[in-house]
C-alpha angles and dihedrals in degrees: 000000000000094000090046091054091049091050090048091050091051090051089053094049094253129133118226120231091248092054091046092053091047090051091051092049089050095048099042096073088046093054093046090050092049091051091048091048090050093051093044092050091048092050091048091052091047093050093046087050094052091047090050090050091051090052091047093052091047090051092050090049089052094049089055102039102022128239113337114249094010131106113249122183115228094016111171098185137035136205112261107189126267138285140189119255136173124238131182111264122176095323093321139081113253118203111227134176112239130184117243123225125192132187117249123252138058096293095041118158131201116259120220114231113241095235092054092059091043096052092048090056096042098065110023109195094213092056092048092051092048090050091053093047091050088054090056104266116139121226087246092054096042097104093050089054093063128085114265118263128217112263090234089066114081111218138173141165099080102103123113093256094048091047090050092051092047090049092051090049092051097045091045091054092048093049091050090049092046096048098043104037110126115245102189093101093056117097101205125184099173142022133197115210123186139156128230124193118226124173092339091311124112115220115195113207128192124206118188129207118209125214090266093052098259114150114224126183106229112180151323133224132180141206142148092268138011096262132151092256091061093044092047092050091052093050092044090051089053091052092048088055092055106274108167111240101168095095130054116267134198114233120196113201137166093245099265111155093219094060091042092055092047091054091048092051095047105032105023113182091354090069110082110190128211114186119212111263092203092056091047093051089048092051093050091046091056089062094053134083115248096256093060100042098085094050095047092046091052092048092050091047092051091047092052089052091059116125095228138043094233094053095047091047092050093049093050093049089050089052091049089052090050090051091052092048089055096049098258095126095151092051090048092050091049090051094049094046107099092348096148091053090059088061099045094116091051088064089063095059093225129170110280095247091056091046089057093049093054101034095075138035091241091121094063094032088064088054092047088053089057089049091054093049093050093047097046086084091068113093099181129027116208104189146330091276090061091049093052092049091053091046088054089051092050093047091052090050092048092048090063089068097043119130128184115277117276108264093026089144087070096049093113088066091054092046091053093046096047099042091044091056109078100134120112113273092249090060090047089057092051091051090048 
């Protein structure tokens, strides 16, 4: 009966339990052998690499100080023993023996071998730690995330404390670079500004768009809440670093009054504001009962797809009147509040793909999503300085995946529309 069941199972394309166990017993030694071969090959390559490095350092010392143990006329340097030094090695510090060379004379000084300086710059430990942390590795698990190293090679620098110090060094450098980079060479036509809440702190981030559609992170500022003081401090910091403010600029914001006030205070009529249509639809939806949300969302979406400012404006006001007639006064008030600023890009008569790119804060929301993923590894926030360092790390990681804005081929149309619009907003409405 048993053999009959096995035969039937084979006919049906099934594997019997006995055959499966036999296959596992056969494959296990092969897998173990493959793993051992991989580790052995890796150890061999590492050992050969360290041997080649030792020979390279000895050759460089000989080129500087001449052959060791031989007389050389006109020698300017001499061999001076050996010493241990640490070099970056696959996310660690490897301890290697290096020859020492010193210039001749009473005030002679030691000369660093060229390869030592090159290897130290080639694999910076702090950058490797930061990359592993961004990928989700904790400082405690950093050592386990690295490839194994031959036991004959002495290494260090992979403990939790060393990884933490390297991470702090890297994030501090990125924050300094991020906050002090000069902006006077950037020709910006638009800027996305949004706030992200981290550990009860609001961090305001600015993302610029150049005239060719390139996205450039500009700055970050923090505070306990998203108020106009924080937003103004961020904008003022950008100006101090060389941000051009002579021409008009388009600002895409989520609709927060604090950021809006800061832009008005700093840029005045030169700051053209586009409020995010997604945020506006979400705010209106929150005032509605469940049964009316889908209908209102569809009507708003259709209005925002209109080809002209006047059509979209008329349809939104009709929707607001319908809401009032059905007793949804708070939803109608939310829709009317800042309504014209949700349609700013429609005034410019741009190609539809460019309108979509600048009618929402999606461009900076994508970057904020990367920030959240990076910072979810932190279990305990110490202070605002730590938050800002991690934000700088997340921004640097997000920037690696940046592409030019969708519709960048039509950026000349946006530049002409924005920089040709310097009239007060009230006059723009009358023209429209």
